Each structure stands twice: as structure tokens, then as C-alpha cells.
PDB file as gemmi writes it, atoms N, CA and C in Angstrom:
CRYST1    1.000    1.000    1.000  90.00  90.00  90.00 P 1                      
ATOM      1  N   MET A   1       0.906  -1.440  -0.020  1.00  0.00           N  
ATOM      2  CA  MET A   1       0.085   0.016   0.214  1.00  0.00           C  
ATOM      3  C   MET A   1       1.098   1.263  -0.177  1.00  0.00           C  
ATOM      4  N   GLN A   2       0.382   1.867  -1.014  1.00  0.00           N  
ATOM      5  CA  GLN A   2       1.383   3.272  -1.044  1.00  0.00           C  
ATOM      6  C   GLN A   2       0.914   4.432  -0.311  1.00  0.00           C  
ATOM      7  N   LEU A   3       1.485   5.280   0.490  1.00  0.00           N  
ATOM      8  CA  LEU A   3       0.571   6.062   1.280  1.00  0.00           C  
ATOM      9  C   LEU A   3       0.842   7.578   0.499  1.00  0.00           C  
ATOM     10  N   SER A   4      -0.383   8.154   0.834  1.00  0.00           N  
ATOM     11  CA  SER A   4      -0.796   9.399   0.020  1.00  0.00           C  
ATOM     12  C   SER A   4       0.231  10.572   1.010  1.00  0.00           C  
ATOM     13  N   VAL A   5       0.541  11.656  -0.232  1.00  0.00           N  
ATOM     14  CA  VAL A   5       0.853  12.971   0.096  1.00  0.00           C  
ATOM     15  C   VAL A   5       0.513  13.196   1.918  1.00  0.00           C  
ATOM     16  N   LYS A   6      -1.037  13.074   1.812  1.00  0.00           N  
ATOM     17  CA  LYS A   6      -1.768  13.474   3.069  1.00  0.00           C  
ATOM     18  C   LYS A   6      -1.173  12.823   4.458  1.00  0.00           C  
ATOM     19  N   HIS A   7      -0.955  11.279   4.023  1.00  0.00           N  
ATOM     20  CA  HIS A   7      -0.415  10.351   5.115  1.00  0.00           C  
ATOM     21  C   HIS A   7       0.684  10.816   5.555  1.00  0.00           C  
ATOM     22  N   LEU A   8       1.756  11.353   4.536  1.00  0.00           N  
ATOM     23  CA  LEU A   8       2.839  11.248   4.673  1.00  0.00           C  
ATOM     24  C   LEU A   8       3.297  12.859   5.519  1.00  0.00           C  
ATOM     25  N   GLU A   9       2.312  13.490   5.252  1.00  0.00           N  
ATOM     26  CA  GLU A   9       2.360  14.982   6.021  1.00  0.00           C  
ATOM     27  C   GLU A   9       2.180  14.584   7.739  1.00  0.00           C  
ATOM     28  N   TYR A  10       1.207  14.037   7.677  1.00  0.00           N  
ATOM     29  CA  TYR A  10       0.466  13.493   8.930  1.00  0.00           C  
ATOM     30  C   TYR A  10       1.460  12.869   9.710  1.00  0.00           C  
ATOM     31  N   TRP A  11       2.266  12.226   9.307  1.00  0.00           N  
ATOM     32  CA  TRP A  11       3.177  11.580   9.885  1.00  0.00           C  
ATOM     33  C   TRP A  11       4.331  12.037  10.499  1.00  0.00           C  
ATOM     34  N   GLN A  12       4.742  13.059   9.438  1.00  0.00           N  
ATOM     35  CA  GLN A  12       5.780  14.034   9.387  1.00  0.00           C  
ATOM     36  C   GLN A  12       5.240  14.869  10.736  1.00  0.00           C  
ATOM     37  N   LYS A  13       4.335  15.228  10.583  1.00  0.00           N  
ATOM     38  CA  LYS A  13       4.180  16.584  12.137  1.00  0.00           C  
ATOM     39  C   LYS A  13       3.698  15.374  13.415  1.00  0.00           C  
ATOM     40  N   ASN A  14       3.384  14.110  13.163  1.00  0.00           N  
ATOM     41  CA  ASN A  14       3.431  13.493  14.023  1.00  0.00           C  
ATOM     42  C   ASN A  14       4.665  13.125  14.920  1.00  0.00           C  
ATOM     43  N   LEU A  15       5.521  12.691  14.073  1.00  0.00           N  
ATOM     44  CA  LEU A  15       7.128  12.485  14.432  1.00  0.00           C  
ATOM     45  C   LEU A  15       7.767  13.541  14.813  1.00  0.00           C  
ATOM     46  N   ARG A  16       7.458  14.856  14.164  1.00  0.00           N  
ATOM     47  CA  ARG A  16       8.245  16.019  14.818  1.00  0.00           C  
ATOM     48  C   ARG A  16       8.133  16.326  16.250  1.00  0.00           C  
ATOM     49  N   VAL A  17       6.731  16.541  16.526  1.00  0.00           N  
ATOM     50  CA  VAL A  17       6.009  16.784  17.697  1.00  0.00           C  
ATOM     51  C   VAL A  17       6.565  15.518  18.962  1.00  0.00           C  
ATOM     52  N   THR A  18       6.211  14.512  18.527  1.00  0.00           N  
ATOM     53  CA  THR A  18       6.892  13.095  19.138  1.00  0.00           C  
ATOM     54  C   THR A  18       8.531  13.266  19.645  1.00  0.00           C  
ATOM     55  N   GLY A  19       9.026  13.574  18.614  1.00  0.00           N  
ATOM     56  CA  GLY A  19      10.464  14.182  18.789  1.00  0.00           C  
ATOM     57  C   GLY A  19      10.705  14.878  19.611  1.00  0.00           C  
ATOM     58  N   ILE A  20      10.006  16.259  19.688  1.00  0.00           N  
ATOM     59  CA  ILE A  20      10.022  17.571  20.354  1.00  0.00           C  
ATOM     60  C   ILE A  20      10.222  17.158  22.192  1.00  0.00           C  
ATOM     61  N   LEU A  21       8.723  16.140  21.944  1.00  0.00           N  
ATOM     62  CA  LEU A  21       8.867  16.073  23.206  1.00  0.00           C  
ATOM     63  C   LEU A  21       9.300  15.043  24.211  1.00  0.00           C  
ATOM     64  N   LEU A  22       9.770  14.213  23.589  1.00  0.00           N  
ATOM     65  CA  LEU A  22      10.638  13.269  23.965  1.00  0.00           C  
ATOM     66  C   LEU A  22      11.754  13.771  24.381  1.00  0.00           C  
ATOM     67  N   PHE A  23      12.393  15.066  23.510  1.00  0.00           N  
ATOM     68  CA  PHE A  23      13.554  15.525  23.720  1.00  0.00           C  
ATOM     69  C   PHE A  23      13.567  16.041  24.903  1.00  0.00           C  
ATOM     70  N   ILE A  24      12.665  16.786  25.291  1.00  0.00           N  
ATOM     71  CA  ILE A  24      11.985  17.611  26.840  1.00  0.00           C  
ATOM     72  C   ILE A  24      11.824  16.522  27.702  1.00  0.00           C  
ATOM     73  N   TRP A  25      11.425  15.323  27.699  1.00  0.00           N  
ATOM     74  CA  TRP A  25      11.261  14.470  28.429  1.00  0.00           C  
ATOM     75  C   TRP A  25      12.726  13.625  28.955  1.00  0.00           C  
ATOM     76  N   PHE A  26      13.856  13.700  27.839  1.00  0.00           N  
ATOM     77  CA  PHE A  26      15.297  13.270  28.211  1.00  0.00           C  
ATOM     78  C   PHE A  26      16.013  14.275  28.924  1.00  0.00           C  
ATOM     79  N   PHE A  27      15.573  15.355  28.578  1.00  0.00           N  
ATOM     80  CA  PHE A  27      16.253  16.684  29.458  1.00  0.00           C  
ATOM     81  C   PHE A  27      16.065  16.775  30.692  1.00  0.00           C  
ATOM     82  N   VAL A  28      14.729  16.512  30.904  1.00  0.00           N  
ATOM     83  CA  VAL A  28      14.183  17.038  32.247  1.00  0.00           C  
ATOM     84  C   VAL A  28      14.751  15.429  33.337  1.00  0.00           C  
ATOM     85  N   THR A  29      14.878  14.457  32.095  1.00  0.00           N  
ATOM     86  CA  THR A  29      14.702  13.368  33.032  1.00  0.00           C  
ATOM     87  C   THR A  29      16.304  13.240  33.546  1.00  0.00           C  
ATOM     88  N   PHE A  30      16.916  13.231  32.496  1.00  0.00           N  
ATOM     89  CA  PHE A  30      18.788  12.698  32.401  1.00  0.00           C  
ATOM     90  C   PHE A  30      19.625  13.843  32.900  1.00  0.00           C  
ATOM     91  N   VAL A  31      19.340  14.906  32.110  1.00  0.00           N  
ATOM     92  CA  VAL A  31      20.359  15.842  31.894  1.00  0.00           C  
ATOM     93  C   VAL A  31      20.030  17.021  33.380  1.00  0.00           C  
ATOM     94  N   LEU A  32      19.097  17.258  33.795  1.00  0.00           N  
ATOM     95  CA  LEU A  32      18.986  17.848  35.094  1.00  0.00           C  
ATOM     96  C   LEU A  32      19.334  17.180  35.883  1.00  0.00           C  
ATOM     97  N   GLY A  33      19.111  15.629  36.004  1.00  0.00           N  
ATOM     98  CA  GLY A  33      19.556  14.849  37.176  1.00  0.00           C  
ATOM     99  C   GLY A  33      21.090  14.773  37.251  1.00  0.00           C  
ATOM    100  N   TYR A  34      21.939  14.722  35.858  1.00  0.00           N  
ATOM    101  CA  TYR A  34      22.868  14.632  35.731  1.00  0.00           C  
ATOM    102  C   TYR A  34      23.665  16.068  36.311  1.00  0.00           C  
ATOM    103  N   PHE A  35      23.030  17.076  36.541  1.00  0.00           N  
ATOM    104  CA  PHE A  35      23.553  18.204  36.689  1.00  0.00           C  
ATOM    105  C   PHE A  35      23.199  18.510  38.133  1.00  0.00           C  
ATOM    106  N   ALA A  36      22.481  17.814  39.304  1.00  0.00           N  
ATOM    107  CA  ALA A  36      22.114  17.754  40.326  1.00  0.00           C  
ATOM    108  C   ALA A  36      22.578  18.866  41.407  1.00  0.00           C  
ATOM    109  N   ARG A  37      24.027  18.056  41.510  1.00  0.00           N  
ATOM    110  CA  ARG A  37      25.024  18.963  42.386  1.00  0.00           C  
ATOM    111  C   ARG A  37      24.816  20.686  42.022  1.00  0.00           C  
ATOM    112  N   GLU A  38      25.500  20.813  40.840  1.00  0.00           N  
ATOM    113  CA  GLU A  38      25.348  22.293  40.331  1.00  0.00           C  
ATOM    114  C   GLU A  38      24.439  23.112  40.470  1.00  0.00           C  
ATOM    115  N   LEU A  39      23.152  22.389  40.447  1.00  0.00           N  
ATOM    116  CA  LEU A  39      21.698  22.970  40.438  1.00  0.00           C  
ATOM    117  C   LEU A  39      21.100  23.295  41.946  1.00  0.00           C  
ATOM    118  N   ALA A  40      21.764  22.716  42.674  1.00  0.00           N  
ATOM    119  CA  ALA A  40      21.129  22.344  44.424  1.00  0.00           C  
ATOM    120  C   ALA A  40      21.585  23.950  44.574  1.00  0.00           C  
ATOM    121  N   SER A  41      22.431  24.620  44.266  1.00  0.00           N  
ATOM    122  CA  SER A  41      22.559  26.424  44.470  1.00  0.00           C  
ATOM    123  C   SER A  41      21.405  27.097  44.283  1.00  0.00           C  
ATOM    124  N   ILE A  42      20.234  26.634  43.393  1.00  0.00           N  
ATOM    125  CA  ILE A  42      19.426  27.516  42.978  1.00  0.00           C  
ATOM    126  C   ILE A  42      18.043  26.919  43.812  1.00  0.00           C  
ATOM    127  N   THR A  43      17.847  27.859  44.615  1.00  0.00           N  
ATOM    128  CA  THR A  43      16.594  27.356  45.387  1.00  0.00           C  
ATOM    129  C   THR A  43      14.924  28.090  44.775  1.00  0.00           C  
ATOM    130  N   ILE A  44      14.187  27.365  44.925  1.00  0.00           N  
ATOM    131  CA  ILE A  44      12.856  27.573  44.495  1.00  0.00           C  
ATOM    132  C   ILE A  44      11.840  27.023  45.859  1.00  0.00           C  
ATOM    133  N   LEU A  45      11.018  27.979  45.937  1.00  0.00           N  
ATOM    134  CA  LEU A  45      10.077  28.091  47.510  1.00  0.00           C  
ATOM    135  C   LEU A  45      11.170  27.318  48.665  1.00  0.00           C  
ATOM    136  N   GLY A  46      12.213  27.984  48.635  1.00  0.00           N  
ATOM    137  CA  GLY A  46      12.798  27.342  49.969  1.00  0.00           C  
ATOM    138  C   GLY A  46      13.735  26.029  49.576  1.00  0.00           C  
ATOM    139  N   PHE A  47      13.527  25.353  48.482  1.00  0.00           N  
ATOM    140  CA  PHE A  47      14.251  24.170  48.312  1.00  0.00           C  
ATOM    141  C   PHE A  47      15.345  23.812  47.214  1.00  0.00           C  
ATOM    142  N   PRO A  48      16.197  23.189  47.247  1.00  0.00           N  
ATOM    143  CA  PRO A  48      16.857  23.159  46.331  1.00  0.00           C  
ATOM    144  C   PRO A  48      16.660  22.743  44.978  1.00  0.00           C  
ATOM    145  N   PHE A  49      16.902  23.389  43.446  1.00  0.00           N  
ATOM    146  CA  PHE A  49      16.367  22.991  42.749  1.00  0.00           C  
ATOM    147  C   PHE A  49      16.616  21.831  42.297  1.00  0.00           C  
ATOM    148  N   SER A  50      17.235  20.990  42.423  1.00  0.00           N  
ATOM    149  CA  SER A  50      17.144  19.488  42.156  1.00  0.00           C  
ATOM    150  C   SER A  50      16.450  18.684  42.852  1.00  0.00           C  
ATOM    151  N   PHE A  51      16.503  18.928  44.176  1.00  0.00           N  
ATOM    152  CA  PHE A  51      15.157  18.185  45.010  1.00  0.00           C  
ATOM    153  C   PHE A  51      13.991  18.782  44.730  1.00  0.00           C  
ATOM    154  N   TYR A  52      13.318  19.909  44.161  1.00  0.00           N  
ATOM    155  CA  TYR A  52      12.350  20.375  43.782  1.00  0.00           C  
ATOM    156  C   TYR A  52      12.022  19.620  42.744  1.00  0.00           C  
ATOM    157  N   MET A  53      12.986  19.659  41.634  1.00  0.00           N  
ATOM    158  CA  MET A  53      12.379  18.894  40.371  1.00  0.00           C  
ATOM    159  C   MET A  53      12.740  17.160  40.430  1.00  0.00           C  
ATOM    160  N   ALA A  54      13.273  16.895  41.264  1.00  0.00           N  
ATOM    161  CA  ALA A  54      13.136  15.338  41.407  1.00  0.00           C  
ATOM    162  C   ALA A  54      11.398  15.365  42.514  1.00  0.00           C  
ATOM    163  N   ALA A  55      11.183  15.995  43.041  1.00  0.00           N  
ATOM    164  CA  ALA A  55       9.861  16.010  43.941  1.00  0.00           C  
ATOM    165  C   ALA A  55       8.812  16.095  43.132  1.00  0.00           C  
ATOM    166  N   GLN A  56       8.625  17.475  42.366  1.00  0.00           N  
ATOM    167  CA  GLN A  56       7.719  18.021  41.743  1.00  0.00           C  
ATOM    168  C   GLN A  56       7.486  17.804  40.239  1.00  0.00           C  
ATOM    169  N   GLY A  57       8.403  19.172  40.233  1.00  0.00           N  
ATOM    170  CA  GLY A  57       9.234  19.832  38.988  1.00  0.00           C  
ATOM    171  C   GLY A  57       8.914  18.909  37.706  1.00  0.00           C  
ATOM    172  N   SER A  58       9.572  17.596  37.773  1.00  0.00           N  
ATOM    173  CA  SER A  58       9.662  16.841  36.606  1.00  0.00           C  
ATOM    174  C   SER A  58       8.355  16.064  36.347  1.00  0.00           C  
ATOM    175  N   LEU A  59       7.475  15.905  37.626  1.00  0.00           N  
ATOM    176  CA  LEU A  59       6.122  15.185  37.406  1.00  0.00           C  
ATOM    177  C   LEU A  59       5.393  16.259  36.519  1.00  0.00           C  
ATOM    178  N   ILE A  60       5.167  17.525  37.184  1.00  0.00           N  
ATOM    179  CA  ILE A  60       4.706  18.536  36.419  1.00  0.00           C  
ATOM    180  C   ILE A  60       4.814  18.573  34.779  1.00  0.00           C  
ATOM    181  N   ILE A  61       6.589  18.312  34.334  1.00  0.00           N  
ATOM    182  CA  ILE A  61       6.356  18.732  33.199  1.00  0.00           C  
ATOM    183  C   ILE A  61       6.229  17.254  32.416  1.00  0.00           C  
ATOM    184  N   TYR A  62       6.182  16.153  33.032  1.00  0.00           N  
ATOM    185  CA  TYR A  62       5.665  15.012  32.493  1.00  0.00           C  
ATOM    186  C   TYR A  62       4.276  15.351  32.092  1.00  0.00           C  
ATOM    187  N   VAL A  63       3.278  15.118  33.187  1.00  0.00           N  
ATOM    188  CA  VAL A  63       2.099  15.811  32.756  1.00  0.00           C  
ATOM    189  C   VAL A  63       1.603  16.444  31.573  1.00  0.00           C  
ATOM    190  N   LEU A  64       2.673  18.301  31.634  1.00  0.00           N  
ATOM    191  CA  LEU A  64       2.201  18.686  30.495  1.00  0.00           C  
ATOM    192  C   LEU A  64       2.645  18.213  29.368  1.00  0.00           C  
ATOM    193  N   ILE A  65       3.742  17.303  29.156  1.00  0.00           N  
ATOM    194  CA  ILE A  65       4.064  16.743  28.159  1.00  0.00           C  
ATOM    195  C   ILE A  65       2.974  15.779  27.681  1.00  0.00           C  
ATOM    196  N   ILE A  66       2.289  15.236  28.251  1.00  0.00           N  
ATOM    197  CA  ILE A  66       1.087  14.312  28.001  1.00  0.00           C  
ATOM    198  C   ILE A  66      -0.190  15.333  27.447  1.00  0.00           C  
ATOM    199  N   PHE A  67      -0.413  16.357  28.255  1.00  0.00           N  
ATOM    200  CA  PHE A  67      -1.553  17.148  27.917  1.00  0.00           C  
ATOM    201  C   PHE A  67      -1.390  18.073  26.613  1.00  0.00           C  
ATOM    202  N   ILE A  68       0.110  18.451  26.276  1.00  0.00           N  
ATOM    203  CA  ILE A  68       0.289  18.558  24.863  1.00  0.00           C  
ATOM    204  C   ILE A  68       0.428  18.056  23.738  1.00  0.00           C  
ATOM    205  N   TYR A  69       0.835  16.873  23.820  1.00  0.00           N  
ATOM    206  CA  TYR A  69       0.900  15.435  22.833  1.00  0.00           C  
ATOM    207  C   TYR A  69      -0.665  15.243  22.888  1.00  0.00           C  
ATOM    208  N   ALA A  70      -1.602  15.231  23.554  1.00  0.00           N  
ATOM    209  CA  ALA A  70      -2.910  14.730  23.360  1.00  0.00           C  
ATOM    210  C   ALA A  70      -3.820  15.886  22.767  1.00  0.00           C  
ATOM    211  N   ARG A  71      -3.306  17.244  23.029  1.00  0.00           N  
ATOM    212  CA  ARG A  71      -4.368  18.186  22.376  1.00  0.00           C  
ATOM    213  C   ARG A  71      -3.675  18.553  20.865  1.00  0.00           C  
ATOM    214  N   TYR A  72      -2.490  18.384  20.840  1.00  0.00           N  
ATOM    215  CA  TYR A  72      -1.814  18.456  19.451  1.00  0.00           C  
ATOM    216  C   TYR A  72      -2.046  17.576  18.402  1.00  0.00           C  
ATOM    217  N   MET A  73      -2.456  16.038  18.957  1.00  0.00           N  
ATOM    218  CA  MET A  73      -2.746  15.078  18.075  1.00  0.00           C  
ATOM    219  C   MET A  73      -4.305  15.057  17.849  1.00  0.00           C  
ATOM    220  N   ASN A  74      -5.180  15.571  18.910  1.00  0.00           N  
ATOM    221  CA  ASN A  74      -6.408  15.888  18.398  1.00  0.00           C  
ATOM    222  C   ASN A  74      -6.911  16.777  17.643  1.00  0.00           C  
ATOM    223  N   ARG A  75      -5.966  18.044  17.571  1.00  0.00           N  
ATOM    224  CA  ARG A  75      -6.206  18.724  16.428  1.00  0.00           C  
ATOM    225  C   ARG A  75      -5.648  18.651  14.917  1.00  0.00           C  
ATOM    226  N   LEU A  76      -4.331  17.682  15.167  1.00  0.00           N  
ATOM    227  CA  LEU A  76      -4.017  16.991  13.919  1.00  0.00           C  
ATOM    228  C   LEU A  76      -5.021  16.162  13.127  1.00  0.00           C  
ATOM    229  N   ASP A  77      -5.541  15.320  14.062  1.00  0.00           N  
ATOM    230  CA  ASP A  77      -6.432  14.574  13.488  1.00  0.00           C  
ATOM    231  C   ASP A  77      -7.378  15.041  13.208  1.00  0.00           C  
ATOM    232  N   VAL A  78      -8.382  15.980  13.574  1.00  0.00           N  
ATOM    233  CA  VAL A  78      -9.058  16.890  12.915  1.00  0.00           C  
ATOM    234  C   VAL A  78      -8.772  17.160  11.580  1.00  0.00           C  
ATOM    235  N   GLU A  79      -7.340  18.202  11.693  1.00  0.00           N  
ATOM    236  CA  GLU A  79      -7.321  18.746  10.251  1.00  0.00           C  
ATOM    237  C   GLU A  79      -6.955  17.749   9.211  1.00  0.00           C  
ATOM    238  N   TYR A  80      -6.520  16.390   9.742  1.00  0.00           N  
ATOM    239  CA  TYR A  80      -6.576  15.545   8.491  1.00  0.00           C  
ATOM    240  C   TYR A  80      -7.588  14.525   8.273  1.00  0.00           C  
ATOM    241  N   GLY A  81      -8.640  14.712   9.164  1.00  0.00           N  
ATOM    242  CA  GLY A  81      -9.646  13.771   8.770  1.00  0.00           C  
ATOM    243  C   GLY A  81      -9.889  12.328   9.195  1.00  0.00           C  
ATOM    244  N   VAL A  82      -8.957  12.190  10.381  1.00  0.00           N  
ATOM    245  CA  VAL A  82      -9.048  10.844  10.974  1.00  0.00           C  
ATOM    246  C   VAL A  82      -9.253  10.654  12.395  1.00  0.00           C  
ATOM    247  N   GLU A  83     -10.229  12.290  12.973  1.00  0.00           N  
ATOM    248  CA  GLU A  83     -10.756  11.894  14.263  1.00  0.00           C  
ATOM    249  C   GLU A  83     -11.302  10.953  14.805  1.00  0.00           C  
ATOM    250  N   GLU A  84     -11.719  10.283  15.793  1.00  0.00           N  
ATOM    251  CA  GLU A  84     -12.662   9.562  16.117  1.00  0.00           C  
ATOM    252  C   GLU A  84     -13.872  10.235  16.544  1.00  0.00           C  
ATOM    253  N   GLU A  85     -15.014   8.952  16.196  1.00  0.00           N  
ATOM    254  CA  GLU A  85     -16.604  10.070  16.143  1.00  0.00           C  
ATOM    255  C   GLU A  85     -16.479   9.868  17.735  1.00  0.00           C  
ATOM    256  N   GLU A  86     -17.489  10.740  17.855  1.00  0.00           N  
ATOM    257  CA  GLU A  86     -18.303  11.389  19.358  1.00  0.00           C  
ATOM    258  C   GLU A  86     -19.085  10.019  19.750  1.00  0.00           C  
ATOM    259  N   GLU A  87     -19.109   9.909  20.547  1.00  0.00           N  
ATOM    260  CA  GLU A  87     -20.423   8.590  21.468  1.00  0.00           C  
ATOM    261  C   GLU A  87     -21.168   9.232  21.694  1.00  0.00           C  
TER     262      GLU A  87                                                      
END                                                                             
């Protein structure tokens, strides 16, 4: 089966947003963790930044990543006519 230009555009946009969000996830999870000692000198709400990111900040960012992806994909589905029907 040959994919149409419309299908290819859809998947390119899907892969682009997935790649960007995965990069953000990687940065928050591994890069900030790697520099935890250096980031401890910065304080947020009286806590060291590295502690705050481990306890709450990264979880908030993960939820935002999920929200952004779901919203973007819903809009992309509507744009390309592949949205799910309402029940």
C-alpha cells in the first residue's frame, strides 16, 4: 500500500512533535539529574532546585507533555480528517 502525500504529512508532523516532546522528557529526566549537584545552589520555594525537580517539577512537566501531545494530536486528527467519532 502506497501512502498518499496527506498521510506522509500527517506522520511527519506526528513524528516531529513526538521527537520534540521526547527530547524535553530526556532533558528533564537525565540532563537535570546529571547536573543535580550544580543545580542545588538554586532555590525554589526554599528547596534546592534539584530536590524540587525530583519531587515535583519533573512530574508537572511530564503531565504537561502528555497534555500537549494529546491536544496537538486531537487537532492534527481533525485537520487530516482521522478524528474519532463522538459517542
